[in-house]
All heavy atoms as an XYZ file, in Angstrom:
795
protein
N     233.438     13.746    -39.764
C     233.771     13.535    -38.382
C     232.611     12.797    -37.712
O     231.470     13.206    -37.862
C     234.013     14.888    -37.715
C     234.338     14.785    -36.262
S     234.629     16.389    -35.467
C     236.023     16.961    -36.384
N     232.877     11.728    -36.984
C     231.807     10.977    -36.301
C     231.066     11.852    -35.290
O     231.646     12.769    -34.717
C     232.561      9.853    -35.590
C     233.887      9.779    -36.252
C     234.185     11.123    -36.779
N     229.813     11.561    -35.069
C     228.997     12.380    -34.183
C     229.444     12.302    -32.724
O     229.123     13.176    -31.944
C     227.525     12.002    -34.310
S     227.174     10.313    -33.811
N     230.192     11.295    -32.320
C     230.606     11.160    -30.930
C     231.949     11.845    -30.657
O     232.405     11.886    -29.533
C     230.683      9.687    -30.504
C     231.695      8.918    -31.304
C     233.037      8.835    -31.075
C     231.454      8.140    -32.467
N     233.638      8.068    -32.024
C     232.685      7.620    -32.900
C     230.314      7.834    -33.204
C     232.811      6.813    -34.021
C     230.452      7.028    -34.306
C     231.678      6.531    -34.703
N     232.587     12.379    -31.665
C     233.872     13.040    -31.451
C     233.661     14.535    -31.213
O     232.621     15.089    -31.553
C     234.801     12.821    -32.639
O     234.267     13.450    -33.773
N     234.651     15.166    -30.603
C     234.598     16.596    -30.329
C     235.760     17.282    -31.021
O     236.887     16.807    -30.955
C     234.747     16.878    -28.834
C     233.560     16.582    -28.039
C     233.697     16.972    -26.604
N     235.021     17.393    -26.167
C     235.254     18.041    -25.062
N     234.278     18.336    -24.270
N     236.467     18.370    -24.722
N     235.488     18.374    -31.646
C     236.548     19.173    -32.234
C     236.819     20.338    -31.295
O     235.908     21.075    -30.937
C     236.155     19.699    -33.601
C     237.229     20.534    -34.226
C     236.838     21.006    -35.611
O     235.820     20.600    -36.151
N     237.641     21.870    -36.166
N     238.060     20.491    -30.893
C     238.440     21.577    -29.999
C     239.160     22.638    -30.826
O     240.085     22.332    -31.567
C     239.328     21.067    -28.858
C     238.539     20.075    -28.004
C     239.847     22.223    -28.014
C     239.320     19.428    -26.907
N     238.714     23.869    -30.698
C     239.335     24.980    -31.412
C     240.085     25.858    -30.429
O     239.697     25.982    -29.269
C     238.266     25.801    -32.141
C     237.682     25.029    -33.297
O     238.399     24.608    -34.182
N     236.382     24.805    -33.259
N     241.146     26.484    -30.911
C     241.949     27.373    -30.082
C     242.111     28.712    -30.785
O     242.291     28.766    -31.991
C     243.324     26.756    -29.835
C     243.268     25.556    -28.938
C     244.674     25.035    -28.622
N     244.598     23.971    -27.658
C     244.413     22.697    -27.966
N     244.304     22.333    -29.212
N     244.360     21.787    -27.021
N     242.075     29.774    -29.986
C     242.281     31.128    -30.487
C     243.247     31.813    -29.536
O     243.152     31.668    -28.316
C     240.946     31.917    -30.542
C     241.182     33.366    -30.867
C     240.000     31.298    -31.537
N     244.183     32.561    -30.084
C     245.172     33.261    -29.268
C     244.569     34.498    -28.624
O     243.851     35.263    -29.259
C     246.356     33.650    -30.144
O     247.297     34.355    -29.380
N     244.848     34.703    -27.364
C     244.473     35.903    -26.613
C     245.636     36.151    -25.650
O     245.553     35.941    -24.455
C     243.155     35.679    -25.861
C     242.511     36.874    -25.196
C     242.076     37.911    -26.233
C     241.324     36.465    -24.362
N     246.767     36.570    -26.210
C     248.030     36.588    -25.486
C     248.324     37.868    -24.715
O     249.234     37.877    -23.899
C     249.178     36.336    -26.465
C     249.095     34.972    -27.103
C     250.141     34.758    -28.167
O     250.755     35.742    -28.612
O     250.336     33.597    -28.543
N     247.613     38.953    -24.956
C     247.973     40.225    -24.340
C     247.517     40.368    -22.891
O     247.645     41.421    -22.309
C     247.431     41.393    -25.170
C     245.916     41.390    -25.244
O     245.272     40.406    -24.911
N     245.346     42.488    -25.688
N     247.018     39.322    -22.280
C     246.529     39.367    -20.909
C     247.708     39.334    -19.944
O     248.510     38.411    -19.963
C     245.570     38.182    -20.630
C     245.186     38.145    -19.166
C     244.347     38.292    -21.515
N     247.806     40.374    -19.125
C     248.889     40.447    -18.152
C     248.421     40.150    -16.729
O     249.212     39.822    -15.875
C     249.520     41.826    -18.181
C     250.056     42.228    -19.521
C     251.467     42.713    -19.431
N     252.021     43.322    -20.613
C     252.212     42.753    -21.787
N     251.821     41.529    -21.965
N     252.761     43.392    -22.787
N     247.131     40.308    -16.485
C     246.594     40.117    -15.140
C     245.345     39.227    -15.222
O     244.302     39.657    -15.712
C     246.250     41.480    -14.535
C     245.896     41.412    -13.061
O     245.306     40.397    -12.628
O     246.206     42.364    -12.342
N     245.482     38.013    -14.739
C     244.380     37.037    -14.823
C     243.191     37.477    -13.977
O     242.041     37.237    -14.346
C     244.870     35.631    -14.409
C     243.742     34.626    -14.434
C     246.001     35.179    -15.326
N     243.439     38.150    -12.855
C     242.337     38.610    -12.001
C     241.479     39.633    -12.745
O     240.241     39.589    -12.670
C     242.886     39.207    -10.707
N     242.119     40.534    -13.493
C     241.361     41.522    -14.266
C     240.604     40.821    -15.389
O     239.452     41.156    -15.681
C     242.291     42.634    -14.803
C     242.803     43.485    -13.637
C     241.561     43.509    -15.822
C     243.812     44.547    -14.025
N     241.225     39.830    -16.014
C     240.535     39.059    -17.051
C     239.302     38.376    -16.472
O     238.224     38.406    -17.069
C     241.463     38.022    -17.673
C     240.805     37.114    -18.723
C     240.365     37.914    -19.941
C     241.747     35.996    -19.118
N     239.433     37.769    -15.302
C     238.296     37.092    -14.664
C     237.167     38.081    -14.374
O     235.992     37.768    -14.584
C     238.742     36.390    -13.388
N     237.515     39.304    -13.920
C     236.493     40.331    -13.682
C     235.809     40.722    -14.989
O     234.585     40.896    -15.031
C     237.115     41.565    -13.030
C     237.475     41.387    -11.576
S     238.025     42.939    -10.814
C     239.747     42.970    -11.289
N     236.597     40.847    -16.056
C     236.032     41.208    -17.365
C     235.094     40.118    -17.869
O     234.011     40.403    -18.386
C     237.157     41.444    -18.369
N     235.492     38.857    -17.711
C     234.642     37.738    -18.131
C     233.356     37.720    -17.316
O     232.264     37.519    -17.856
C     235.397     36.398    -18.010
C     236.517     36.338    -19.052
C     234.446     35.220    -18.165
C     237.475     35.175    -18.856
N     233.474     37.948    -16.012
C     232.290     37.966    -15.148
C     231.311     39.047    -15.597
O     230.117     38.808    -15.697
C     232.712     38.193    -13.691
C     231.562     38.159    -12.705
C     230.895     36.804    -12.621
O     231.540     35.772    -12.661
N     229.583     36.799    -12.503
N     231.820     40.234    -15.916
C     230.956     41.328    -16.377
C     230.345     41.019    -17.745
O     229.190     41.317    -18.007
C     231.747     42.621    -16.500
C     231.905     43.369    -15.233
C     232.597     44.702    -15.517
N     232.586     45.540    -14.357
C     231.591     46.352    -14.022
N     230.535     46.428    -14.775
N     231.660     47.074    -12.942
N     231.139     40.433    -18.636
C     230.710     40.219    -20.019
C     229.791     39.011    -20.173
O     228.835     39.040    -20.925
C     231.944     40.066    -20.906
C     231.692     40.219    -22.369
C     231.334     41.641    -22.786
O     231.641     42.612    -22.058
O     230.722     41.774    -23.858
N     230.097     37.923    -19.457
C     229.349     36.673    -19.641
C     228.573     36.234    -18.400
O     227.825     35.266    -18.462
C     230.300     35.554    -20.074
C     230.783     35.728    -21.489
C     232.010     36.305    -21.761
C     229.981     35.353    -22.562
C     232.443     36.494    -23.061
C     230.396     35.535    -23.868
C     231.628     36.101    -24.108
O     232.055     36.291    -25.391
N     228.777     36.903    -17.278
C     228.026     36.587    -16.067
C     228.512     35.355    -15.330
O     227.900     34.942    -14.355
N     229.622     34.780    -15.781
C     230.167     33.616    -15.075
C     231.648     33.509    -15.373
O     232.082     33.703    -16.493
C     229.440     32.333    -15.485
C     229.692     31.952    -16.932
O     230.625     31.226    -17.235
N     228.861     32.448    -17.848
N     232.422     33.265    -14.330
C     233.867     33.060    -14.470
C     234.350     32.311    -13.240
O     233.918     32.607    -12.128
C     234.599     34.392    -14.591
N     235.189     31.338    -13.453
C     235.770     30.606    -12.318
C     237.194     30.214    -12.679
O     237.506     29.955    -13.841
C     234.923     29.410    -11.942
C     234.713     28.422    -13.038
C     233.520     27.510    -12.732
N     233.295     26.573    -13.811
C     232.720     26.873    -14.964
N     232.323     28.098    -15.208
N     232.552     25.954    -15.896
N     238.027     30.188    -11.671
C     239.418     29.821    -11.882
C     239.535     28.310    -12.007
O     238.819     27.576    -11.329
C     240.279     30.310    -10.722
C     240.310     31.822    -10.641
O     240.283     32.496    -11.659
N     240.350     32.352     -9.447
N     240.434     27.864    -12.877
C     240.674     26.422    -12.954
C     241.969     26.096    -12.215
O     242.691     26.976    -11.773
C     240.672     25.908    -14.399
C     241.897     26.285    -15.197
O     242.799     26.938    -14.654
O     241.960     25.921    -16.377
N     242.263     24.842    -12.061
C     243.391     24.397    -11.247
C     244.751     24.704    -11.872
O     245.762     24.641    -11.193
C     243.284     22.892    -10.980
O     243.285     22.186    -12.206
N     244.769     25.066    -13.160
C     246.041     25.352    -13.836
C     246.325     26.842    -13.950
O     247.201     27.250    -14.706
C     246.033     24.727    -15.225
C     245.924     23.219    -15.205
C     245.757     22.709    -16.600
N     244.611     23.404    -17.198
C     243.668     22.827    -17.898
N     243.717     21.558    -18.152
N     242.663     23.522    -18.399
N     245.558     27.676    -13.248
C     245.775     29.116    -13.291
C     245.033     29.817    -14.401
O     245.266     30.986    -14.666
N     244.128     29.132    -15.055
C     243.330     29.719    -16.120
C     241.967     30.138    -15.619
O     241.676     30.085    -14.436
N     241.125     30.561    -16.552
C     239.765     30.980    -16.229
C     238.815     30.232    -17.145
O     239.039     30.138    -18.349
C     239.593     32.507    -16.432
C     238.187     32.937    -16.059
C     240.617     33.288    -15.632
N     237.753     29.686    -16.579
C     236.732     28.956    -17.331
C     235.427     29.743    -17.264
O     235.113     30.359    -16.251
C     236.535     27.566    -16.734
C     237.763     26.699    -16.811
S     237.676     25.178    -15.842
C     236.102     24.520    -16.261
N     234.666     29.701    -18.357
C     233.365     30.363    -18.397
C     232.525     29.723    -19.490
O     233.014     28.921    -20.286
C     233.511     31.873    -18.617
C     234.179     32.260    -19.911
C     233.430     32.701    -20.990
C     235.551     32.205    -20.048
C     234.041     33.074    -22.175
C     236.180     32.588    -21.230
C     235.418     33.013    -22.288
N     231.254     30.084    -19.519
C     230.333     29.562    -20.519
C     229.953     30.685    -21.474
O     229.587     31.776    -21.046
C     229.062     28.999    -19.849
O     229.454     28.002    -18.916
C     228.125     28.400    -20.877
N     230.081     30.407    -22.772
C     229.686     31.354    -23.812
C     228.896     30.585    -24.861
O     229.328     29.517    -25.294
C     230.917     32.002    -24.448
N     227.768     31.092    -25.233
C     226.908     30.436    -26.229
C     226.613     28.987    -25.856
O     226.566     28.110    -26.717
C     227.533     30.509    -27.624
C     227.703     31.929    -28.121
O     226.902     32.798    -27.711
O     228.634     32.175    -28.910
N     226.457     28.724    -24.567
C     226.116     27.384    -24.098
C     227.267     26.391    -24.089
O     227.059     25.211    -23.831
N     228.476     26.841    -24.356
C     229.643     25.948    -24.387
C     230.702     26.421    -23.405
O     230.867     27.610    -23.166
C     230.277     25.916    -25.783
C     229.365     25.477    -26.892
C     229.244     23.960    -26.922
N     228.352     23.518    -27.964
C     228.751     23.140    -29.173
N     230.018     23.141    -29.497
N     227.864     22.735    -30.057
N     231.429     25.478    -22.858
C     232.535     25.768    -21.949
C     233.705     26.359    -22.735
O     234.088     25.842    -23.778
C     232.971     24.471    -21.259
C     233.955     24.683    -20.148
C     233.318     25.281    -18.911
O     232.112     25.068    -18.684
O     234.048     25.945    -18.170
N     234.262     27.454    -22.230
C     235.437     28.091    -22.822
C     236.479     28.212    -21.720
O     236.148     28.549    -20.581
C     235.105     29.491    -23.388
C     236.336     30.140    -23.990
C     233.979     29.410    -24.406
N     237.732     27.943    -22.047
C     238.820     28.054    -21.077
C     239.893     28.977    -21.622
O     240.311     28.839    -22.771
C     239.443     26.669    -20.790
O     238.422     25.793    -20.327
C     240.542     26.763    -19.745
N     240.323     29.937    -20.795
C     241.494     30.747    -21.126
C     242.630     30.217    -20.265
O     242.504     30.099    -19.049
C     241.281     32.231    -20.811
C     242.530     33.026    -21.087
C     242.874     33.600    -22.256
C     243.604     33.273    -20.181
N     244.103     34.196    -22.140
C     244.570     34.006    -20.879
C     243.852     32.944    -18.865
C     245.767     34.427    -20.300
C     245.038     33.350    -18.277
C     245.971     34.086    -18.991
N     243.716     29.870    -20.896
C     244.897     29.409    -20.170
C     246.119     29.697    -21.021
O     246.151     29.348    -22.206
C     244.800     27.914    -19.851
C     245.743     27.502    -18.753
O     246.623     28.258    -18.365
N     245.553     26.306    -18.247
N     247.094     30.330    -20.429
C     248.380     30.582    -21.092
C     248.231     31.332    -22.418
O     248.890     31.002    -23.402
C     249.097     29.265    -21.326
C     250.434     29.208    -20.618
O     250.782     30.194    -19.947
O     251.110     28.187    -20.754
N     247.331     32.306    -22.465
C     247.190     33.129    -23.660
C     246.330     32.540    -24.755
O     246.274     33.077    -25.856
N     245.636     31.435    -24.487
C     244.803     30.804    -25.515
C     243.410     30.509    -24.980
O     243.249     30.075    -23.850
C     245.421     29.499    -25.976
C     246.727     29.679    -26.690
C     247.223     28.335    -27.199
N     248.514     28.479    -27.813
C     248.693     28.677    -29.111
N     247.676     28.733    -29.917
N     249.902     28.808    -29.602
N     242.440     30.735    -25.837
C     241.070     30.313    -25.552
C     240.865     28.964    -26.204
O     241.225     28.768    -27.365
C     240.060     31.300    -26.144
C     239.899     32.636    -25.457
C     238.935     33.511    -26.255
C     239.404     32.475    -24.044
N     240.275     28.042    -25.471
C     240.014     26.700    -25.970
C     238.550     26.376    -25.728
O     238.020     26.642    -24.651
C     240.897     25.659    -25.241
O     242.257     26.049    -25.351
C     240.720     24.281    -25.829
N     237.889     25.803    -26.741
C     236.475     25.474    -26.607
C     236.055     24.534    -27.726
O     236.772     24.353    -28.709
C     235.636     26.747    -26.676
O     234.257     26.454    -26.594
N     234.863     23.981    -27.583
C     234.260     23.206    -28.661
C     233.397     24.091    -29.557
O     232.757     23.600    -30.477
C     233.404     22.040    -28.103
O     232.409     22.569    -27.241
C     234.269     21.039    -27.367
N     233.371     25.411    -29.276
C     232.703     26.346    -30.189
C     233.384     26.279    -31.545
O     234.571     25.957    -31.639
C     232.816     27.776    -29.657
C     231.958     28.176    -28.467
C     232.381     29.528    -27.932
C     230.489     28.219    -28.879
N     232.671     26.635    -32.591
C     233.301     26.696    -33.907
C     234.413     27.744    -33.870
O     234.396     28.654    -33.039
C     232.263     27.071    -34.970
O     231.880     28.423    -34.817
N     235.361     27.617    -34.757
C     236.483     28.564    -34.757
C     235.991     29.994    -34.985
O     236.527     30.934    -34.397
C     237.526     28.164    -35.797
O     236.945     28.089    -37.068
N     234.980     30.178    -35.814
C     234.421     31.510    -36.039
C     233.784     32.092    -34.789
O     233.992     33.261    -34.456
N     232.996     31.274    -34.090
C     232.355     31.738    -32.853
C     233.382     31.991    -31.759
O     233.250     32.929    -30.983
C     231.303     30.748    -32.372
C     230.049     30.797    -33.210
O     229.838     31.742    -33.977
N     229.216     29.786    -33.092
N     234.417     31.153    -31.693
C     235.454     31.349    -30.685
C     236.241     32.631    -30.979
O     236.611     33.350    -30.052
C     236.386     30.135    -30.628
C     237.363     30.110    -29.461
C     236.649     30.209    -28.123
C     238.216     28.849    -29.521
N     236.447     32.938    -32.242
C     237.113     34.197    -32.606
C     236.269     35.390    -32.167
O     236.802     36.404    -31.711
C     237.382     34.237    -34.101
N     234.937     35.273    -32.280
C     234.044     36.348    -31.830
C     234.122     36.508    -30.311
O     234.110     37.631    -29.801
C     232.607     36.063    -32.249
C     232.380     36.222    -33.730
C     230.958     35.855    -34.105
C     230.776     35.868    -35.616
N     229.431     35.413    -36.001
N     234.208     35.390    -29.596
C     234.361     35.448    -28.140
C     235.678     36.144    -27.791
O     235.730     36.993    -26.899
C     234.305     34.028    -27.514
C     234.730     34.045    -26.056
C     232.906     33.447    -27.648
N     236.749     35.807    -28.497
C     238.054     36.421    -28.244
C     237.995     37.928    -28.482
O     238.512     38.713    -27.687
C     239.116     35.786    -29.128
N     237.346     38.336    -29.562
C     237.218     39.759    -29.868
C     236.423     40.479    -28.782
O     236.796     41.561    -28.329
C     236.536     39.925    -31.218
C     236.476     41.340    -31.712
C     235.861     41.425    -33.097
O     236.186     40.568    -33.951
O     235.045     42.336    -33.311
N     235.349     39.856    -28.361
C     234.520     40.440    -27.304
C     235.303     40.539    -25.992
O     235.213     41.542    -25.278
C     233.277     39.559    -27.131
C     232.229     40.117    -26.238
C     230.982     39.270    -26.319
N     230.110     39.510    -25.186
C     229.022     38.820    -24.922
N     228.657     37.839    -25.730
N     228.286     39.088    -23.869
N     236.107     39.519    -25.696
C     236.903     39.528    -24.472
C     238.005     40.574    -24.513
O     238.328     41.167    -23.485
C     237.533     38.156    -24.223
C     236.670     37.154    -23.501
C     237.451     35.885    -23.228
C     236.126     37.720    -22.211
N     238.602     40.792    -25.662
C     239.634     41.818    -25.763
C     239.073     43.185    -25.385
O     239.692     43.936    -24.652
C     240.230     41.844    -27.164
C     241.134     40.670    -27.426
C     241.576     40.578    -28.870
O     240.957     41.140    -29.767
N     242.654     39.845    -29.103
N     237.881     43.489    -25.881
C     237.233     44.752    -25.525
C     236.863     44.809    -24.053
O     237.072     45.828    -23.387
N     236.322     43.715    -23.537
C     235.931     43.661    -22.123
C     237.145     43.799    -21.214
O     237.092     44.486    -20.188
C     235.204     42.347    -21.835
N     238.245     43.160    -21.594
C     239.484     43.239    -20.811
C     240.010     44.674    -20.806
O     240.390     45.201    -19.756
C     240.513     42.267    -21.382
C     241.827     42.228    -20.647
C     241.900     41.785    -19.332
C     243.004     42.612    -21.278
C     243.111     41.732    -18.663
C     244.217     42.560    -20.623
C     244.270     42.122    -19.310
O     245.476     42.073    -18.654
N     240.000     45.328    -21.953
C     240.466     46.720    -22.035
C     239.599     47.635    -21.167
O     240.121     48.486    -20.436
C     240.451     47.184    -23.487
N     238.287     47.456    -21.236
C     237.394     48.272    -20.401
C     237.638     48.026    -18.923
O     237.625     48.960    -18.115
C     235.933     47.992    -20.759
C     235.513     48.568    -22.101
C     234.013     48.453    -22.322
N     233.528     47.079    -22.337
C     233.540     46.289    -23.406
N     234.009     46.726    -24.561
N     233.060     45.061    -23.342
N     237.891     46.767    -18.562
C     238.127     46.435    -17.155
C     239.440     47.042    -16.665
O     239.523     47.497    -15.534
C     238.122     44.916    -16.949
C     238.077     44.510    -15.498
C     236.808     44.960    -14.796
O     235.725     44.989    -15.365
N     236.927     45.330    -13.548
N     240.458     47.081    -17.510
C     241.723     47.720    -17.131
C     241.484     49.203    -16.839
O     241.994     49.747    -15.854
C     242.777     47.543    -18.243
C     243.255     46.097    -18.269
C     243.957     48.500    -18.048
C     244.144     45.761    -19.449
N     240.679     49.855    -17.675
C     240.355     51.262    -17.455
C     239.595     51.429    -16.144
O     239.887     52.331    -15.349
C     239.555     51.837    -18.648
C     239.025     53.231    -18.338
C     240.417     51.848    -19.894
N     238.620     50.550    -15.888
C     237.847     50.631    -14.634
C     238.759     50.505    -13.423
O     238.640     51.274    -12.467
C     236.807     49.518    -14.575
C     235.589     49.740    -15.374
C     234.568     48.616    -15.117
N     233.550     48.655    -16.119
C     233.502     47.861    -17.176
N     234.407     46.931    -17.364
N     232.528     47.972    -18.045
N     239.639     49.509    -13.447
C     240.530     49.261    -12.304
C     241.466     50.449    -12.093
O     241.664     50.903    -10.968
C     241.317     47.942    -12.513
C     242.437     47.808    -11.503
C     240.374     46.749    -12.417
N     242.023     50.977    -13.185
C     242.911     52.130    -13.068
C     242.189     53.361    -12.554
O     242.708     54.099    -11.707
N     240.995     53.596    -13.055
C     240.216     54.755    -12.616
C     239.843     54.634    -11.141
O     239.962     55.601    -10.377
C     238.957     54.893    -13.466
N     239.430     53.448    -10.744
C     239.033     53.230     -9.346
C     240.206     53.453     -8.405
O     240.041     53.995     -7.311
C     238.472     51.819     -9.183
C     237.880     51.557     -7.823
C     237.248     50.194     -7.759
C     236.650     49.951     -6.398
N     236.045     48.626     -6.310
N     241.375     53.042     -8.850
C     242.590     53.205     -8.036
C     242.805     54.673     -7.687
O     243.298     55.005     -6.618
C     243.791     52.668     -8.801
C     245.075     52.688     -8.013
C     246.220     52.066     -8.778
N     245.897     50.694     -9.144
C     246.288     50.097    -10.265
N     247.032     50.739    -11.141
N     245.952     48.851    -10.512
N     242.423     55.584     -8.584
C     242.620     57.016     -8.356
C     241.330     57.740     -7.977
O     241.277     58.962     -7.958
C     243.239     57.656     -9.605
C     244.616     57.142     -9.876
C     244.838     56.231    -10.889
C     245.693     57.531     -9.091
C     246.108     55.736    -11.136
C     246.965     57.043     -9.323
C     247.177     56.143    -10.353
N     240.271     56.981     -7.703
C     239.031     57.556     -7.215
C     238.113     58.134     -8.280
O     237.234     58.934     -7.980
N     238.293     57.727     -9.533
C     237.463     58.231    -10.627
C     236.397     57.213    -11.013
O     236.528     56.027    -10.762
C     238.311     58.530    -11.869
C     239.303     59.635    -11.664
C     240.644     59.345    -11.486
C     238.889     60.952    -11.656
C     241.562     60.373    -11.293
C     239.803     61.967    -11.471
C     241.148     61.676    -11.288
N     235.348     57.708    -11.671
C     234.347     56.863    -12.297
C     234.451     57.082    -13.800
O     234.555     58.224    -14.248
C     232.924     57.247    -11.833
O     232.852     57.077    -10.421
C     231.881     56.369    -12.480
N     234.419     56.022    -14.559
C     234.533     56.107    -16.007
C     233.142     56.141    -16.602
O     232.257     55.405    -16.186
C     235.317     54.893    -16.559
C     235.408     54.944    -18.067
C     236.694     54.827    -15.927
N     232.934     57.004    -17.597
C     231.645     57.102    -18.256
C     231.845     57.058    -19.765
O     232.689     57.773    -20.306
C     230.959     58.403    -17.865
C     229.552     58.517    -18.380
C     228.832     59.708    -17.785
O     229.390     60.431    -16.972
N     227.604     59.906    -18.182
N     231.069     56.190    -20.443
C     231.146     56.091    -21.900
C     230.426     57.272    -22.530
O     229.583     57.902    -21.904
C     230.503     54.796    -22.381
C     231.343     53.572    -22.107
C     230.790     52.357    -22.813
O     231.057     52.214    -24.013
O     230.104     51.584    -22.146
N     230.702     57.525    -23.787
C     230.100     58.660    -24.492
C     228.581     58.510    -24.661
O     227.892     59.502    -24.860
C     230.754     58.865    -25.847
O     230.580     57.722    -26.645
N     228.060     57.284    -24.566
C     226.611     57.111    -24.678
C     225.890     57.380    -23.366
O     224.686     57.241    -23.275
C     226.263     55.719    -25.219
C     226.584     54.604    -24.232
O     227.109     54.886    -23.145
O     226.296     53.442    -24.562
N     226.652     57.769    -22.340
C     226.043     58.138    -21.067
C     226.031     57.035    -20.032
O     225.729     57.275    -18.882
N     226.363     55.820    -20.420
C     226.359     54.711    -19.479
C     227.605     54.787    -18.596
O     228.728     54.818    -19.085
C     226.365     53.378    -20.217
C     226.377     52.184    -19.295
C     226.478     50.877    -20.051
O     226.019     50.810    -21.191
O     227.047     49.939    -19.486
N     227.414     54.860    -17.284
C     228.552     54.943    -16.361
C     229.126     53.553    -16.125
O     228.386     52.602    -15.920
C     228.117     55.564    -15.045
N     230.423     53.452    -16.164
C     231.097     52.193    -15.793
C     231.388     52.291    -14.317
O     231.828     53.310    -13.809
C     232.419     52.047    -16.519
C     232.338     51.903    -17.976
C     231.225     51.821    -18.768
C     233.447     51.824    -18.877
N     231.571     51.681    -20.077
C     232.923     51.686    -20.166
C     234.815     51.845    -18.710
C     233.742     51.574    -21.281
C     235.632     51.741    -19.810
C     235.092     51.600    -21.077
N     231.157     51.234    -13.608
C     231.474     51.250    -12.181
C     232.441     50.156    -11.837
O     232.647     49.251    -12.591
C     230.196     51.094    -11.332
O     229.545     49.877    -11.728
C     229.281     52.275    -11.514
């Protein structure tokens, strides 16, 4: 592949039902998240731009690294769903290692 070309990799992340919760999870996990004009979420991971749109992550990261980002996001999204649900009922969630989720 020529050095001036870009390879774009895609990974499925289809179980997202609420983009706002996903954006909160990305913000907590990677420290940056912004909405794009097509209803997706963009963020930076490992120094590269990553976009979630329509159930897919797209980036110039290698497919292996993008799969790791997807795995990390699945966990972050699940934790954020728990946080939002707990907050709705006035609870605070605490992990078994003692770290409180807020």
